[in-house]
Chimera marker file (.cmm) of the C-alpha trace (Angstrom):
<marker_set name="trace">
<marker id="1" x="65.990" y="-103.847" z="60.820" r="1" g="1" b="0" radius="0.5"/>
<marker id="2" x="67.740" y="-104.237" z="64.145" r="1" g="1" b="0" radius="0.5"/>
<marker id="3" x="65.720" y="-104.899" z="67.298" r="1" g="1" b="0" radius="0.5"/>
<marker id="4" x="66.125" y="-102.286" z="70.024" r="1" g="1" b="0" radius="0.5"/>
<marker id="5" x="65.685" y="-103.539" z="73.552" r="1" g="1" b="0" radius="0.5"/>
<marker id="6" x="64.232" y="-101.189" z="76.151" r="1" g="1" b="0" radius="0.5"/>
<marker id="7" x="66.413" y="-99.658" z="78.837" r="1" g="1" b="0" radius="0.5"/>
<marker id="8" x="66.494" y="-101.449" z="82.161" r="1" g="1" b="0" radius="0.5"/>
<marker id="9" x="64.988" y="-99.565" z="85.108" r="1" g="1" b="0" radius="0.5"/>
<marker id="10" x="66.274" y="-99.888" z="88.628" r="1" g="1" b="0" radius="0.5"/>
<marker id="11" x="65.181" y="-98.515" z="91.973" r="1" g="1" b="0" radius="0.5"/>
<marker id="12" x="67.790" y="-97.629" z="94.521" r="1" g="1" b="0" radius="0.5"/>
<marker id="13" x="67.460" y="-96.689" z="98.180" r="1" g="1" b="0" radius="0.5"/>
<marker id="14" x="70.169" y="-94.540" z="99.741" r="1" g="1" b="0" radius="0.5"/>
<marker id="15" x="70.335" y="-94.836" z="103.507" r="1" g="1" b="0" radius="0.5"/>
<marker id="16" x="72.664" y="-93.121" z="105.895" r="1" g="1" b="0" radius="0.5"/>
<marker id="17" x="73.151" y="-90.547" z="108.605" r="1" g="1" b="0" radius="0.5"/>
<marker id="18" x="72.350" y="-86.872" z="108.075" r="1" g="1" b="0" radius="0.5"/>
<marker id="19" x="74.886" y="-84.628" z="106.297" r="1" g="1" b="0" radius="0.5"/>
<marker id="20" x="77.005" y="-87.382" z="104.842" r="1" g="1" b="0" radius="0.5"/>
<marker id="21" x="76.475" y="-86.585" z="101.112" r="1" g="1" b="0" radius="0.5"/>
<marker id="22" x="73.677" y="-88.879" z="99.918" r="1" g="1" b="0" radius="0.5"/>
<marker id="23" x="72.101" y="-86.123" z="97.812" r="1" g="1" b="0" radius="0.5"/>
<marker id="24" x="75.477" y="-85.118" z="96.433" r="1" g="1" b="0" radius="0.5"/>
<marker id="25" x="76.186" y="-88.640" z="95.274" r="1" g="1" b="0" radius="0.5"/>
<marker id="26" x="72.773" y="-88.911" z="93.621" r="1" g="1" b="0" radius="0.5"/>
<marker id="27" x="73.181" y="-85.566" z="91.881" r="1" g="1" b="0" radius="0.5"/>
<marker id="28" x="76.660" y="-86.522" z="90.693" r="1" g="1" b="0" radius="0.5"/>
<marker id="29" x="75.525" y="-89.702" z="88.978" r="1" g="1" b="0" radius="0.5"/>
<marker id="30" x="72.249" y="-88.383" z="87.586" r="1" g="1" b="0" radius="0.5"/>
<marker id="31" x="73.319" y="-84.994" z="86.289" r="1" g="1" b="0" radius="0.5"/>
<marker id="32" x="77.132" y="-85.274" z="86.199" r="1" g="1" b="0" radius="0.5"/>
<marker id="33" x="77.395" y="-82.227" z="88.563" r="1" g="1" b="0" radius="0.5"/>
<marker id="34" x="78.886" y="-81.911" z="91.997" r="1" g="1" b="0" radius="0.5"/>
<marker id="35" x="78.307" y="-78.984" z="94.370" r="1" g="1" b="0" radius="0.5"/>
<marker id="36" x="81.012" y="-78.959" z="96.941" r="1" g="1" b="0" radius="0.5"/>
<marker id="37" x="79.783" y="-75.945" z="98.898" r="1" g="1" b="0" radius="0.5"/>
<marker id="38" x="78.737" y="-76.691" z="102.462" r="1" g="1" b="0" radius="0.5"/>
<marker id="39" x="75.313" y="-75.421" z="103.649" r="1" g="1" b="0" radius="0.5"/>
<link id1="1" id2="2" r="1" g="1" b="0" radius="0.2"/>
<link id1="2" id2="3" r="1" g="1" b="0" radius="0.2"/>
<link id1="3" id2="4" r="1" g="1" b="0" radius="0.2"/>
<link id1="4" id2="5" r="1" g="1" b="0" radius="0.2"/>
<link id1="5" id2="6" r="1" g="1" b="0" radius="0.2"/>
<link id1="6" id2="7" r="1" g="1" b="0" radius="0.2"/>
<link id1="7" id2="8" r="1" g="1" b="0" radius="0.2"/>
<link id1="8" id2="9" r="1" g="1" b="0" radius="0.2"/>
<link id1="9" id2="10" r="1" g="1" b="0" radius="0.2"/>
<link id1="10" id2="11" r="1" g="1" b="0" radius="0.2"/>
<link id1="11" id2="12" r="1" g="1" b="0" radius="0.2"/>
<link id1="12" id2="13" r="1" g="1" b="0" radius="0.2"/>
<link id1="13" id2="14" r="1" g="1" b="0" radius="0.2"/>
<link id1="14" id2="15" r="1" g="1" b="0" radius="0.2"/>
<link id1="15" id2="16" r="1" g="1" b="0" radius="0.2"/>
<link id1="16" id2="17" r="1" g="1" b="0" radius="0.2"/>
<link id1="17" id2="18" r="1" g="1" b="0" radius="0.2"/>
<link id1="18" id2="19" r="1" g="1" b="0" radius="0.2"/>
<link id1="19" id2="20" r="1" g="1" b="0" radius="0.2"/>
<link id1="20" id2="21" r="1" g="1" b="0" radius="0.2"/>
<link id1="21" id2="22" r="1" g="1" b="0" radius="0.2"/>
<link id1="22" id2="23" r="1" g="1" b="0" radius="0.2"/>
<link id1="23" id2="24" r="1" g="1" b="0" radius="0.2"/>
<link id1="24" id2="25" r="1" g="1" b="0" radius="0.2"/>
<link id1="25" id2="26" r="1" g="1" b="0" radius="0.2"/>
<link id1="26" id2="27" r="1" g="1" b="0" radius="0.2"/>
<link id1="27" id2="28" r="1" g="1" b="0" radius="0.2"/>
<link id1="28" id2="29" r="1" g="1" b="0" radius="0.2"/>
<link id1="29" id2="30" r="1" g="1" b="0" radius="0.2"/>
<link id1="30" id2="31" r="1" g="1" b="0" radius="0.2"/>
<link id1="31" id2="32" r="1" g="1" b="0" radius="0.2"/>
<link id1="32" id2="33" r="1" g="1" b="0" radius="0.2"/>
<link id1="33" id2="34" r="1" g="1" b="0" radius="0.2"/>
<link id1="34" id2="35" r="1" g="1" b="0" radius="0.2"/>
<link id1="35" id2="36" r="1" g="1" b="0" radius="0.2"/>
<link id1="36" id2="37" r="1" g="1" b="0" radius="0.2"/>
<link id1="37" id2="38" r="1" g="1" b="0" radius="0.2"/>
<link id1="38" id2="39" r="1" g="1" b="0" radius="0.2"/>
</marker_set>
């Protein structure tokens, strides 16, 4: 039987000015979605 190693967990901190797209980048990599509408 093959041994399965657990997935590595990482914590990231995204810093930056307001309205530069931090949430969009996070959403893109976590859910493979990108909302390009401006609010």
